[in-house]
ZAKOL-644513 format. One record per atom (N, C-alpha, C, CB): residue in one letter; x, y, z. Coordinates in steps of 0.2 Angstrom, whole numbers, plus 2048, in hexadecimal, padded with zeros to 3 digits. Each point is the difference from the previous one (the first is absolute). Glycine has a CB too. Example, Ala and Ser with C-alpha at 12.3 -4.5 7.8 and 13.67 -1.06 7.14 Angstrom:
! residues 2
a8427E4827a7FC806800a804806800a7F77FA806s80780B7F6s804806801s7FC805803s8067FD7F6
//
This chain:
! residues 489
m79A8147D7m7FD7FE807m8047FA803m7F58047FBa80D7FD80Ba8047FB803a7FC7FA802a807809805p7FC7F17FAp7FC7FA802p7FF7FF807p8057FB7F6s7F580280Cs7FF7FE807s8057FB802s7F38037FFl8107FE807l8057FB802l7FE7FD806l8088077FBt7F27FA808t7FE7FD806t7F97FD800t808808806s7F77F37FEs7F97FD801s7FD804806s8037F57FBl7F7809807l7FD803806l8037FE806l7F68007FAt80C7F9806t8047FD806t807804801t7FA7F57FEd80980C7FCd807804800d7FF807803d8047F97F7d7F680A807d7FF807802d7FF800808d7FB8037F5m8017F880Dm7FF800807m8067FF804m7F57FB7FEl80F800800l8077FF803l804806800l7FF7F47FDi80180F7FEi8058067FFi7FD806805i8037FD7F4a7F680480Ca7FE805805a8017FE807a7F78027F8a8097F880Aa8027FE807a807801801a7F87F7800e80D8087FBe807802801e801807800e8037F67FAn7FA80E802n800807800n7FE803807n7FF8007F3l7FB7FD80Fl7FE803807l8057FF805l7F47FE7FCa80F7FC804a8057FE805a806805800a7FC7F4800d80680D7F9d8068057FFd7FE807802d8047F97F7l7F6809808l7FE807802l800800808l7F88017F5g8067FA80Eg800801808g807800802g7F57F9800k80F8037FDk807800803k8038077FEk8017F47FEg7FD80F7FCg8038067FEg7FF806804g7FF7FC7F5i7FB80480Fi7FE806804i805800806i7F47FE7FEi80F7FD805i805800805i8078007FDi7F87FA807n8098027F4n8078007FDn7FF8027F8n8047F8809p7FC80E7F5p7FF8027F9p8057FC7FCp7FC80B803s8027F27F7s8047FC7FCs7FE8027F9s8027F7809l8038077F2l7FF8017F9l8037F97FDl80080D800r7FC7F07FCr8027FA7FDr8028027F8r7F97F8807l80E8077F8l8038027FAl8017FA7FCl80580B805g7F87F47F5g8027FB7FCg8058017FBg7F57FC801v8108007FEv8068017FCv8007FA7FBv807807809t7F97FA7F1t8017FB7FBt8038027FAt7F67FB804g80D8017F8g8048027FAg7FE7FB7FAg809805808l7F87FE7F2l7FF7FC7FAl8077FE7FDl7F58067FEs80C7F4802s8067FD7FCs807804801s7F87FD7F8r80B80080Er807803802r800807801r8057F67FAs7F680D809s800808801s804802806s7F58007F9g80D7FC80Bg804802806g7FB801806g8088057F9k7F37F7808k7FC800806k8037FF807k7F77FC7F8t80D7FF808t8047FF806t805806802t7FF7F37FEv80480F7FDv805806801v7FC806802v8077FB7F7f7F3806806f7FC806802f7FE800808f7FC8017F4i8027F980Ei7FE800807i806801805i7F67F87FCt80F804802t806801804t803807800t8037F47FDa7FD80F7FEa8038077FFa7FB805804a8057FE7F5l7F480180Bl7FC804803l8017FF808l7F77FF7F6v8097FB80Cv8017FF807v806803803v7F97F67FFh80D8087FDh807802802h800808801h8057F57FAn7F980E801n800808800n7FC803805n8027FF7F4l7F87FE80El7FC803805l8037FE807l7F67FF7F9v80C7FB808v8037FE806v807804802v7FA7F57FFh80A80B7FCh807803801h8008077FEh8057F57FEg7F680F801g8008077FFg8038027F9g80180180Cg7FD7FC7EFg8038017F9g7FE8077FEg8007F47FDr80380E7FDr7FE8067FDr7FA8007FDr80C8037FFl7EE7FF804l7FA8007FDl7FC807800l7FF7F4804p8048117F9p7FE807801p7F88017FEp80C8037FEl7F27F97FDl7F98017FEl7FB7FD805l8048007F5v7FE7FC810v7FB7FE805v7FF805805v8047F47FFr7F7810801r7FF806804r8017FF807r7F88047F7a8057F780Ca8007FF807a8087FF803a7F47FB7FFl8108027FCl807800802l8038067FFl8007F47FDh7FF8107FEh8038067FEh7FE805805h8007FE7F4q7FA80280Fq7FE805805q8027FE807q7F78037F9g80D7F7808g8027FE806g7FB7FD805g8098087FFr7F17F67FEr7FB7FD804r8007F9802r7F98097FBv80B7F3802v8017F9801v8057FF805v7FD7FD7F5s802800811s8047FF805s8047F9800s7F9807807s8047F47F6s8037FA7FFs7FC7FB7FBs80580180Cv7FF7FB7F1v7FD7FB7FCv8037F9801v7FD8097F7h7FF7F280Bh8037F9801h7FC7FB7FEh80680580Al7FD7F57F6l7FC7FA7FEl7FD7FD806l8077FE7F7d7F27FF808d7FD7FD806d7FE7F97FDd7FC80B805p8027F1800p7FD7F97FDp7FA8017FCp8057FB80Aq7FA8027F1q7FA8007FCq7FA7FD803q8088007F6p7F2803808p7FA7FE804p7FE7F97FDp7FD80C802d8047F27F8d7FE7FA7FDd8057FA801d7F98067F8d8057F680Dd8057FA802d8007FB7FBd7FE80280Ca7FD7FE7EFa8007FA7FBa8038027FAa7F67FD805v80D8097FAv8038037FAv808800801v7F58077FDp80F7F67FFp807801801p803807800p8017F57FAr80480C80Ar803807801r8048017FAr8007FF80Cf8008077F1f8048037FBf807800803f7F78077FAq80E7F6803q8077FF803q8048067FFq7FF7F37FFy7FF812804y8038077FEy808800802y7F5805802e80D7F8804e807800802e8047FC7FBe7FD80180Cd8017FA7F1d8047FC7FCd8018037F9d7FB7F6805h80080E7F9h8008047FAh805805800h7F47FD7FEv80C807808v805805801v8077FE800v7F7806807r80A7F47FCr8077FD800r8027FE7F9r7FE7FC80Cd7FD8027F0d8027FE7F9d8028067FCd7F87F6801m80580F800m8018067FCm806804802m7F48017FEv80D800809v805804803v8077FC801v7F7807806e8087F37FCe8077FC802e8027FC7FAe7FD80080Ck7FE7FD7F1k8027FB7FAk8008047F9k7FC7F6807r8008107F9r7FF8037FAr7FD7FC7FBr809807803i7F27F57FFi7FC7FC7FBi7F8802801i8097F7800w7F48097FBw7F8801800w7FD7FA803w8008077F6p7FB7FA80Fp7FD7FB803p7FC7FC7FBp80080680Bd7FF7F37F7d7FB7FC7FCd7F9803801d8077F6801s7F58097F9s7F9802800s7FC7FB805s8018057F4t7FB7FE80Ft7FB7FC805t7FB7FD7FBt80280880Ar7FC7F27F8r7FB7FC7FCr7FA7FF804r80A7FB7FAs7F580880Bs7F97FF804s7FF807804s8027F3800i7F980D803i7FE806804i804800806i7F48007FCs80E806806s803802807s7FE806802s80A7F97FDe7F8809809e7FE806804e805803804e7F47FC7FFl80B80A803l805804804l7FC806803l80B7FC7FAr7F680580Dr7FD806803r805805802r7F77F8804l80880E7F9l804805801l7FC805805l8077FF7F5t7FC803810t7FC805805t804807800t7FC7F6807v80080F7F7v802807800v7FD804806v8027FF7F3h803804811h7FE804805h8018087FEh8027F7809y7F880D7F7y8018067FDy7FB805804y8037FB7F4e7FE80C80Ae7FC805803e7FC8037FAe80880280As7F17FE7F7s7FC8037FAs8028077FFs7F77F8803a80880A7F7a8018087FFa7FA804802a8077FD7F6s7F47FF80Cs7FA804802s7FF7FF808s7FA7FE7F5g80580880Eg7FF7FF808g7F97FC801g80680B802w7F57F67FAw7FA7FC801w8017F9800w7FA8097FBn80A7F57FFn8027F9800n8047FD805n7FF8017F4r80680380Fr8047FE805r7FC7FF806r8098067FCf7F17FD805f7FC7FF806f7FC7FA7FFf7FF80C802f7FE7F27F9f7FC7FB7FFf8037F97FDf7F78097FEr80F7F87FFr8037FA7FDr8067FE803r7FB8037F5p8077F780Cp8067FE803p8058017FAp7FB7F7808g80B80B7FAg8058017FBg8047FA7FEg80180B805t7FC7F07FAt8037F97FEt7FC7FD7FAt8037FE80Cl8018007EFl7FD7FD7FAl8037F97FFl7FD80C7FBn7FF7EF805n8037F97FEn7FF7FF7F8n7FE7FC80Ci8088037F1i7FF7FF7F8i8027F97FFi80380B7FDd7F77F1801d8017F97FFd8017FF7F9d7F97FD809i80D8017F5i8027FF7F9i7FF7F97FEi809809801v7F27F67FAv7FE7FA7FEv8047FF7F9v7F5800806d80F7FB7F9d8047FF7FAd7FD7F97FDd80B806805y7F47FB7F5y7FD7FA7FCy8028017F9y7F67FF808p80B7FB7F4p8027FF7F9p7FB8047FCp8067F5802g7FC80E7F9g7FC8037FBg7FC7FB7FCg8088097FFe7FA7F1800e7FC7FB7FDe7FA7FF804e80A7FA7FBw7F680680Bw7FA7FF804w7FB8067FFw8067FA809l7FC80C7F6l7FC8067FEl7FC7FF7F9l808807807l7FC7F67F4l7FE7FF7FAl7FB7FA7FFl80A8057FCd7F57F780Ad7FC7FB800d7F9802802d8097F9803l7F680D800l7FA802803l7FA8017FAl807806809p7FB7FD7F1p7FB8007FBp7FD7F97FFp80580A7FBl7FE7F1806l7FD7F97FFl7FA7FF804l80B7FC7FDl7F4808809l7FA7FF804l7FA8027FCl80780280Ag7FA8027F1g7FA8037FCg7FF7FC7FAg80280B805q8027F07FAq7FF7FC7F9q7FE7F9801q8098077FCd7F47F67FFd7FF7F9801d8057FC7FBd7F4802802y80C7F87FEy8067FC7FCy8008027F9y7FF7F7808s7FB80A7F5s8008017F9s8038077FEs7F57F9800e80980C805e8038077FFe808800801e7F5805803f80D7F7802f8077FF801f8047FD7FAf7FD7FF80Cs8007FC7F1s8037FD7FAs8008047FAs7FC7F5804k7FF80F7FBk8008057FAk805805801k7F47FE7FEn80D805808n805805802n8077FD7FFn7F8806808a8097F47FAa8077FD7FFa8017FF7F9a7FF7FB80Bl7FC8037F1l8017FE7F9l8028077FCl7F87F6801a80480F801a8018077FDa807802801a7F4803801l80F7FD805l806802802l8067FC7FCl7FC80380Bs8027F67F4s8057FC7FDs8018017F9s7FD7F8808r7FF80C7F5r8008017F9r8048067FEr7F57FC7FFs80E808806s8058057FEs8067FE7FDs7FB80680Ad8097FE7F3d8067FE7FCd8057FD805d7FE8097F8i8037FA80Ei8057FE805i7FE7FA804i80380C801r7F77F3800r7FE7FA804r7FE7FA7FBr7FB808808g8047F97F2g7FE7FA7FCg8057FA800g7FA8087F9p80D7FA806p8047FA800p8017FD807p8068067F6l7F97FE80Fl8017FD807l7FA7FB801l80680B804a7F47F77F9a7FA7FC802a7FF7FA7FCa7FB80A803r80A7F47F8r7FF7FB7FBr7FF7F9803r8078077F9e7FC7F780Ce7FF7F9803e7FA800803e80C7FF802w7F2806802w7F9800804w7FA8007FAw80580680Al7FC7FE7F1l7FB8007FBl7FF7FA7FCl80280C800g8047F17FFg8007FA7FCg7FC7FA804g80B8037FBl7F67FD80Cl7FD7FB804l7F8802800l80A7FE807a7F58087FAa7F9802800a7FC7FF7FAa803809808e8007F87F2e7FD7FF7FAe7FD7F97FFe8078097FBr7FD7F2808r7FE7F97FFr7FB7FD804r80B7FF7FDi7F2806808i7FB7FD805i7F98027FEi809802809d7F37F97F7d7F98027FFd7FD801808d7FF7F87F5p7FF80E80Cp7FE802807p7FA7FB803p80480C7FDa7F87F17FEa7FB7FC803a8027F9801a7F88077FAs80E7F7804s8027F9801s8027FE807s8038007F4p7FD7FA80Ep8027FE807p807802801p7F97F7800a80880D806a807802802a8057FB802a7FA80A804d80C7F77F9d8067FC802d804804805d8007F97F5e801804811e804804805e8078027FEe7F97FA808l80A8017F4l8078017FEl8008067FAl8037F4803v7F880C7F9v8008057FBv7FF807803v7FB7F87F8v80180880Dv7FE806804v807803803v7F47FC802r80F7FF801r807802804r8058037FBr7FE7F7808d8028067F2d8058027FBd7FE8077FDd8027F47FDm7F780D803m7FE8077FDm802805806m7F67FB7F9a80880380Da802805805a807802801a7F67FB806q80E8007F9q808801800q8028047FAq8027F5806a7FB80A7F4a8028047FAa7FD807801a8007F67F9y7FB80B80Ay7FD807801y804804805y7F57FC7FDa80E800808a804803805a8078027FDa7FA7FA809a8088027F3a8078017FCa7FF8067FCa8037F4800y7F780D7FDy7FF8067FCy800806804y7F97F97F8l80480780El7FF806804l807802802l7F57FD804r8107FE7FEr806801802r8048037FBr8007F7808a7FF8077F2a8048037FAa7FE8077FFa8017F57FBc7F980D806c7FD8067FFc803805805c7F67FC7FCk80B80180Ak803804806k8088017FFk7F77FC807s80C8007F5s808800800s8028077FEs8007F47FDd80680E805d8038067FFd8008027F8d8087FE80Ae7F87FD7F2e8018017F9e7F98037FDe8087F77FFr7F2808805r7FA8027FDr7FD805805r7FE7F57FBs80280A80Cs7FE805805s7F98027FFs80B804801l7F17F77FEl7F88017FFl7FD800807l8007FB7F5s7FA80880Cs7FD801807s7FA7FC801s80580B800m7F77F47FAm7FA7FC801m8017F9800m7FA8097FAl8067F480Dl8027F9801l7FC7FC804l80B8047FFp7EE7FD801p7FC7FC805p7FF7F97FDp7FA80A804p8057F1800p800800807p807800804p7F57FA7FFg80B80B805g807801803g8037FA804g7FC80C801r8007F0802r8037FA804r8037FB7FBr7F8802809f8077FF7F1f8037FB7FBf808802800f7F57FF7F9l80C807808l807802800l8047FF807l7FD8097F8m7FF7F780Dm8027FF807m7FB7FB804m80680C800p7FA7EE7FEp7FB7FB803p8017FF808p7FF7FB7F5g80780580Dg8017FF808g7FD7F9801g7FF80C803d7FE7F3803d7FD7FA802d7FA7FD7FCd80580380Cl7F98017EFl7FA7FE7FCl8037FD7FAl7F9809805e80D7F67FAe8037FD7FAe7FD7F97FFe80B807801g7F37F87F9g7FD7F97FFg7F97FF802g80B7FC801s7F2809802s7F97FF803s7FB8017FAs80380480Bp7F77F97F5p7FB8017FBp7FF8077FEp7FB7F5803a805810803a7FE8077FFa8058037FCa7FB80080Bl80B7FD7F3l8058037FCl8027FC7FAl80580580At7F67F67F5t8017FC7FAt7FA8017FBt8067F7807f7FA80E7F6f7FB8027FBf8048057FBf7F67FE808a8068037F2a8038057FBa7FA8027FCa80B7FA800p7F680C7FCp7FB8027FCp7FF7FB7FAp80280C803l7F77F37FBl7FF7FC7FAl7FE8057FAl7FC7F7807i8058077F3i7FF8047FAi7F97FF7FEi80C7FF7FCm7F27FB803m7F97FF7FEm7FC7FE806m8037FC7F5l7F780880Cl7FC7FF806l7F97FE7FEl806809806t7F77F37FDt7F97FD7FFt7FB806802t8037F4801d7F780C7FBd7FB804802d7FC7FD806d7FF8057F4g7FF800811g7FC7FD805g8047FC805g7F68007F9s8077FC80As8037FC806s8047FA7FDs7F7802807a8107FE7FBa8047FA7FEa7FE7FA802a80A8087FFp7F77F27FDp7FE7F9803p8057FF806p7FD7FC7F5k7FF800810k8047FE806k8067FC7FEk7F5801807g8118007FCg8067FC7FFg8038027FAg7FB7F7806s80380E7F6s8048037FAs806804802s7F57FF7FAy80F803801y805804801y7FE807803y8067FA7F7q7F5809805q7FD806802q7FD800807q7FE8037F4a7FF7F880Ea7FD800807a805800805a7F67FA7FBm810802804m8057FF804m804807801m8017F47FDm80080F7FDm803807801m7FC805803m8067FD7F5e7F480380Ae7FB805803e8017FF808e7F88007F5r8077FA80Dr8007FE807r807802803r7F87F77FEr80D8087FFr807802803r801807800r8047F57FCf7FA80F7FFf8008077FFf7FC803806f8028007F4e7F87FE80Ee7FD802805e8037FE807e7F57FF7F9a80E7FB807a8047FF806a806804801a7FC7F47FFy80780E7FCy806805800y7FD806803y8067FB7F6k7F5808808k7FD806803k7FE7FF807k7FC8037F5a8017F880Da7FE7FF807a8067FE805a7F57FC7FBi810801803i8057FE804i806805800i7FD7F47FEv80480F7FDv8068057FFv7FE807800v8067F77FAv7F680B801v7FE8077FFv7FC803805v8027FE7F4r7F87FF80Er7FB803804r803801807r7F77FB7F9p80C80080Ap803801807p805806800p7FE7F4803f80680D7F8f805806800f7FC806800f8097F97FAf7F2808801f7FC806800f7FD801807f7FE7FE7F3r7FF7FD80Fr7FC801807r804802806r7F77F87FBd80E804806d804800806d805806800d7FE7F4801h80580E7F9h8058057FFh7FF8067FCh8077F6802f7F78097F8f7FF8057FBf7FB805802f8047F97F7a7F680480Ba7FA804802a801804806a7F97F87FAr80C80780Ar801804806r8068057FFr7FD7F6807l80580C7F3l8058057FFl7FD807800l8077F77FAd7FD80D808d7FE807800d8048047FBd7FE80080Cr8087FF7F2r8048037FBr8047FA7FCr80180B807q8017F77F3q8037FB7FCq8058047FCq7F67F8800i8108047FFi8058027FBi8017FA7FCi806809807v7FA7F97F2v8027FB7FBv8068027FCv7F47FD7FFl8117FF802l8078017FDl8007FD7F9l80580180Bv7FD8037F0v8017FD7F9v8078017FDv7F38027FFd80F7FA7FEd8068017FCd7FF8027F9d8067F7807t7F88107F9t7FE8037F9t8067FF7FBt7F8808806l80E7F97FDl8068007FBl8017F97FDl805809807q7FA7F27FDq8017F97FDq7FB8007FAq8047FB80Ba7F68077F6a7FB8007FBa8028047FAa7F77FE808v80B8087F9v8038047FBv8057FC7FCv7FE80B806n8077F27FDn8057FC7FDn7FD7FB7FBn80880280Ar7F37FB7F8r7FD7FA7FCr7FB8027FBr8017F980Ag7FD80E7F5g7FD8027FBg7F8801801g8087FA7F9p7F5808802p7F9802800p7FB7FB803p8028077F7e7FF7F2807e7FC7FB803e8007FF807e8027FA7F6a80580780Da8007FF807a7FD806804a80B7FA7FEl7F680C7FFl7FD806803l7F8800800l80A8077FCk7F37F67FEk7F97FF800k7FE7FB805k8008047F4d8047F780Dd7FE7FB804d800802807d8057F87F9l80080D809l800803807l7FA804801l80D8007FFe7F18047FBe7FA804801e7FA7FC802e8068087F8h7FA7F3804h7FA7FB801h8007FE807h8007FC7F4a80680280Fa8007FD807a7FF805805a8097F97FCl7F980E803l7FE805804l7F9801800l80B8057FEg7F17FB7FDg7F98007FFg7FD7FB805g8018057F4d8017F580Bd7FD7FB804d802801808d8017F87F6v80580A80Bv801802807v7FC805803v80C7FD7FEl7F38097FEl7FC805803l7F97FF800l8088077FBs7F57F4801s7F97FE801s7FF7FD806s7FF7FF7F4c8067FE80Fc7FF7FD807c7FF804806c8067F77FBf7FC80F804f800805806f7FA803801f80C8027FEr7F17FF808r7FA804801r803807802r7F97F6804a80980D7F7a804806801a7FB806802a8097FD7F8g7FA80880Cg7FC806802g7FF800807g7FA7FF7F6k80480780Ck7FF801807k7FA7FC803k80580C7FFg7FC7F2807g7FA7FC803g7FD804806g8067F57FCn7F5809807n7FD803806n8007FA805n7F98097FAl8047F880Cl8007FB805l7FC7FA7FEl800809808l7FA7F87F4l7FD7FA7FEl8047FC7FBl7F5806802s80E7FD7F9s8047FD7FBs8067FD803s7FC8087F8s8077FA80Ds8067FD803s7FE7FA804s80580B802i7F47F47FFi7FE7FA803i7FE7FB7FBi7FD80680Al7FF7FC7F1l7FD7FB7FBl8057FF7FAl7F4804804t80E8017F9t8058007FAt806804801t7F67FE7F9r80E80080Br806804802r8048027F9r8017FA80Br80080C7F5r8038037FAr808801800r7F58057FEi80E7FA7FDi8078027FFi8008077FDi8047F47FFd7FD811806d7FE8077FDd8068037FDd7F8801809k80E7FC7F7k8068027FCk8047FA7FDk80180A808v8007F77F2v8047FB7FCv8068047FDv7F67F87FEl810805803l8068037FCl8037FB7FCl80280780Ai7FE7FB7EFi8037FC7FBi808802800i7F57FE7F9a80F7FF808a807802801a8057FC7FBa7FE80380Ca8058017EFa8057FD7FBa806800804a7FA8057F6t8097F580Bt8067FF803t8068017FCt7FA7F9808k80C8077FBk8078007FDk8018067FCk7FF7F47FFa7FF812804a8018067FDa807802800a7F5804803d80F7F9801d808801800d8037FD7FAd80080080Ch7FC7FC7F0h8037FD7FAh8008057FAh7FC7F5804l8018117FEl8008067FBl803806803l7F67FB7FBh80D809800h802807802h7FA804803h80A8007F8h7F780580Ch7FA803803h7FC8047FBh80780180Be7FC8007F0e7FC8047FAe7FA7FC7FEe80B8067FDs7F67F3804s7FB7FC7FDs7FB7FD806s8087FD7F7h7F980580Fh7FC7FE805h7F88037FFh80A800808d7F68067F6d7F98027FFd7FD7FD7FAd80380B805r8017F37F6r7FD7FC7FAr7FE7F9802r8078077F9l7FC7F680Cl7FE7FA802l7FA800804l80C7FD801e7F3808803e7FA801804e7FA8027FBe80680480Al7FB8007F1l7FB8027FBl7FE7F97FCl80580C7FFl8007F07FFl7FE7FA7FDl7FC7FB804l80A8017FAt7F77FF80Dt7FC7FC804t7F9803801t80B7FC806r7F580B7FAr7F9803801r7FC7FE7FAr805809807r7FF7F77F3r7FC7FE7FAr7FD7F9800r8088087FAl7FC7F3809l7FE7F9801l7FA800804l80C7FC7FFv7F4808807v7FB800804v7F98037FEv809801809s7F88057F3s7FA8037FDs7FD7FC7FBs80580B802g7FF7F27FAg7FD7FB7FBg7FC7FA803g8098037F9a7FA7FB80Da7FD7FA804a7F9803803a80B7FB802l7F580B801l7FA803803l7FB8017FBl807805808t7FB7FD7F2t7FB8017FAt7FD7FA7FEt80680A7FCr7FE7F1804r7FD7F97FDr7FB7FD805r80B7FE7FBi7F680380Ci7FC7FD805i7FA805802i80A7F8804g7F780E7F9g7FA805802g801802807g7F97FB7F8m80D80780Bm801802806m803807800m8027F5804s7FC80F801s804807801s8067FF803s7F5806801g80F7FF7FFg807800803g800802807g8058017F5a7F680080Ea800802807a8037FC805a7F58057FEg8107FE806g8047FC805g8057FB7FDg7F6800806i80C8017F3i8057FC7FDi8058057FDi7F87F77FDe80E807805e8068057FEe8057FB7FDe7FE809809t8077FA7F3t8067FD7FEt806803802t7FA7FC7F6v80C80080Av806803802v8067FC7FDv7FB80580Ba80A7FE7F3a8067FC7FEa805800806a7FE8037F4l8047F880El805800806l8057FA800l7F7805806a80E7FC7FEa8057FA801a8007FF808a8078037F5s7F67F780Ds8007FF807s807800803s7F57F97FEv80F8047FFv807800801v8048037FAv7FF7F6809r80580F7F8r8048037FAr8067FC800r7FB80C801a8067F17F9a8067FC7FFa8058037FCa7F97F6801t8068107FCt8048037FBt801808802t7FC7F87F7r80980B806r801807801r8018037F9r8067FE80Be7F88087F4e8018047FAe8078037FFe7F3802800a80F7FE7F9a8068037FFa7FF8027F8a8077F9809t7FF80A7F5t8008027F9t8077FE7FDt7F880A802v8087F47F8v8067FE7FDv8008037F9v8007F5806k80780C7F7k8018047FAk7FF7FA7FAk808809806h7F47F97F6h7FF7FC7FAh7FF8047FAh7FA7F7807g80A8087F4g8008047FAg800808801g7F97F77FBg80B80B80Ag800807802g7FB802804g8068027F6e7F57FA80Ce7FA802804e8007FD806e7F98027F6d80380180Fd7FF7FD807d7FA7FC7FFd80580A806l7FC7EF7FCl7FB7FB7FFl7FE7FE807l8047FC7F5p7F580580Dp7FE7FE807p8007F8800p7F980B801v80A7F3805v8007F9801v7FE7FE807v8097FF7F7i7F67FB80Ai7FF7FD807i8067FB801i7F3802800s80F7FE807s8067FB801s7FE7FC806s8088087FCg7FA7F2804g7FF7FB806g8037FA7FFg7F5805801t80A7F6803t8037FA7FFt7FC7FB7FDt80780280Ap7FA7FC7F0p7FB7FA7FDp8017FA804p8018057F5i7F97F780Ci8007FA803i8057FB7FCi7F4802805e80E7F97FFe8057FB7FDe7FC7FD7FAe8067FE80Bg7FE8017EFg7FD7FD7FBg7FC8057FBg7FF7F6807e8008107FBe7FD8057FBe8058017FAe7F980580Ai8047FC7F0i8048017FAi7FE8067FDi8017F47FEi804811801i7FF8067FDi8048017FBi7FD80580Bd8017FC7EFd8048017FAd8057FA7FFd7FF80D801g7FE7ED800g8047FA7FFg8057FF806g7FF8027F4e801802811e8057FF806e7FC7FD806e80880A7FCr7FB7F1807r7FC7FD805r804803807r7FD7F57F9f7FE80D80Bf803803807f8007FB805f7FB80B7FDd8097F6808d8027FB806d7FC802806d80B7FE7FBg7F1807805g7FC802806g804805805g7FA7F57FFk80C80C7FFk805805804k8028067FDk8047F6805r7FC80A7F5r8038067FCr7FA8057FEr8097F97FCr7F880D805r7FB8057FFr8008027F8r80080580Ct7FB7FE7F1t8008027FAt7FB8057FFt8047F57FCa7FD80F7FEa7FB8057FFa7FD7FE7F9a806809806v7F37F87FAv7FC7FF7F9v7FC8067FFv8007F3802f7FF80D7F7f7FB8057FEf7F97FC7FFf8098087FAp7F27FA80Bp7FA7FC800p7FB8017FAp8027FF80Cg7FF8077F0g7FC8027FBg7FA804803g8027F57FAd7FA80E802d7FB804802d7F97FD7FEd80880A7FFl7F37F8806l7F97FE7FEl7FE8067FCl7FE7F980Ap7FD8057F1p7FD8067FCp7FC805804p8007F87F6r80080E808r7FC805803r7F87FE800r8098097FDd7F57F47FDd7F97FE7FFd7FF7F9801d7FE80A7F8p8007F380Ep7FF7F9801p7FC7FD7FBp80180280Ce7FA8017F0e7FC7FD7FCe8047FD7FAe7F7808803t80F7FA7FBt8037FD7FBt8027F9801t80580B7FDl7FC7F380Al8027F9802l7FA7FB7FFl808805808f7F27FE7F7f7FA7FC7FFf7FE7FF7F9f7FC80380Bd8078017F1d7FE8007F9d8047FB7FCd7FD80C801s8007ED7FFs8047FB7FDs8008017F8s7FC7F8809a80080C7F4a8008017F9a8068057FEa7F47FD7FFg80D808806g8058057FEg8077FE802g7F7808802h80C7F37FBh8067FD802h806805801h7FC7F57FBa804810800a805805800a801804807a7FE8017F4s7FC7FF810s800804806s8017FC806s7F88087FAl8097F2805l8017FB806l807800802l7F67F97FDl80B805809l8077FF802l8037FA7FCl7FE80480Ck8087FD7F2k8037FB7FCk8057FC805k7FE8067F5p8047F4809p8067FD804p806804801p7FC7F57FBg80680C80Bg806804801g7FE807803g8067FA7F7d7F3808808d7FE806802d800801808d7F98017F5f8057F980Ef800800807f8047FA803f7F48067FFt8107FB806t8047FB803t7FD7FE806t80A8057FAa7F57F5807a7FD7FD807a8067FC803a7F48007FCv80F803809v8057FD804v7FE7FE807v8098067F9r7F97F4809r7FE7FE807r806802805r7F87F77FCf80780D808f806803805f7FF7FC807f80180B7F9r8047F580Ar8007FD807r7FE806805r8097F87FDp7F4807809p7FF805804p806804802p7F77F9805p80880D7FDp805805801p8057FE806p7F98097FBe80D7F9805e8047FF805e800806805e8087F97F9l7F680580Dl7FE805805l807802804l7F47FD801g8117FF7FFg806802803g8007FD807g80080A7FAs8027FA80Bs8017FF807s7FE7FA803s80180C801s8027F2805s7FD7FA804s7FA801803s80B7FD802a7F28097FEa7F9802802a7FB7FE7FBa805809808g7FD7F37F4g7FC7FE7FAg7F8800801g80A7FA7FCl7F4802809l7F97FF800l7FC806803l8037F4802e801811801e7FD806802e8008067FBe8047FD80Bl8008027F0l8008057FAl7F97FF7FCl80D800800t7F08057FEt7FA7FF7FDt8017FF7F8t7FA808809l8027F57F4l8007FE7F9l7FE8067FCl7FE7F4803p80780E7F8p7FE8057FCp7FA7FE7FBp80C804801h7F18017FDh7FA7FF7FCh7FE8067FBh7FB7F980Ai8008067F2i7FE8067FCi7F8800801i80A7FF7F7r7F380680Cr7F9801800r7FD7FB805r8008057F5l8037F880Fl7FD7FB805l7FC804805l8097F87FFd7F980E802d7FD805805d7F98027FDd80B804805r7F57FD7F5r7FA8027FCr7FB7FB801r8068077F8a7FC7F3807a7FB7FA801a7FE7FF807a8067FB7F6i7FE80680Fi7FE7FF807i7FB806801i80B7FB803e7F680B7FBe7FC806802e7F97FE7FDe80A808800f7F67F67FAf7F97FF7FDf7FC7FA803f8058047F5l7FF7F780Dl7FD7FA803l7FD801808l8077F97F8i7FD80B80Ci7FF800807i800807802i8047F5802g7FE8107FAg801807803g7FA803803g8088017F8d7F27FE806d7FA803802d7FE7FD807d7FC8027F5r8077F880Cr7FE7FD807r805802805r7FC7F67FAl80980E804l805803805l7FF807801l8087F77FDa7F280C800a7FF807800a7FD802807a7FE8007F4
//
């Protein structure tokens, strides 16, 4: 059962916003598409590639409206929310096309409006509906999404969940400093501000270590501990889970009372406004995940990702809505879970990557008691950085991928300079994804060297018309068709 994320006041404000959106949509039909990603999954790259391919007529054969010639133009328009920063699309295109570097990850919410002019496939629809769709792309960090379940928790539950996570084999050594401080605290004793600050800093350091490339873990709330912004040092970000908790009401001025108050402040100041003002107004959502990175880190990282996806999916009010529900409890009727970086595998393993991601999602849906209606999975590469080839090895043709490793990347002991291309055998994913979750069956798991994770530079597009050439991709068109295709029918 999904936790309740809203109060009566929140529901009234959300209903007012949805009613306003509904009124605007009658004249100017629009769709709010949420885009987020978990742990370096390529969210910024996805948005940039989506916009660039639609605006510049990229190869998108699975987008039916384009394939049927019913789209006359696609262009950017000023976004409707003046208080939200604009997604810096043009800068990101230049980074990838001209500099051949991946853009920096965004660390806050941003937005971009894409307007599509099209002709409906139905004569009836052409008569009653304007052939214009505004797509408002809302970009936000995955850490913010993973904060939403906190709205359904109190401080005691938050502490118990954090402690349970910290007991895993991979997290235990990383949590040692925070746990050492927490073990020395009597939650009923008078709080010392400096001790609380040290605990909060130790807990934030533990979360950062969990997120590092070496571990690639996904369950990392509270998200603003990783990207505090202008709240850095504020009481709302100066708390941490406690190990020992008092029964009943904590004494005034005690450690537990202070932590409880600041945890509630975090929800009120950080989490609830994001949910009310942005998340609750979304129509569609894509969640990008780096499934390959989790595979590379082993069963614990995969199980952590599965747990994170369960928490993510529990936040969505998935399913078809009606007029009343669109006003009172606006639903996200389509959710796409996309495994990125499919170009790091030979095409023979693309379906296996998708199957593995579907296994992650189905396990998450089972855990939270949801059906899979309106939820799909896909393996894609928003920007394809590699090409496939074959090389002779031991008298056999070996399928490889070739590209330009980023500067400093080390392959088989050789450091690359960011200019020279190379070919690597990435390895194969297993046909049965269940073997990757079986921590007891070590013989069936991927072993070191079975899978090669290489970071490649964006592709070289060639000519001086660089910004006009469309970015190559894998299955980006399938994602676009699922997310907006029905609105262009």
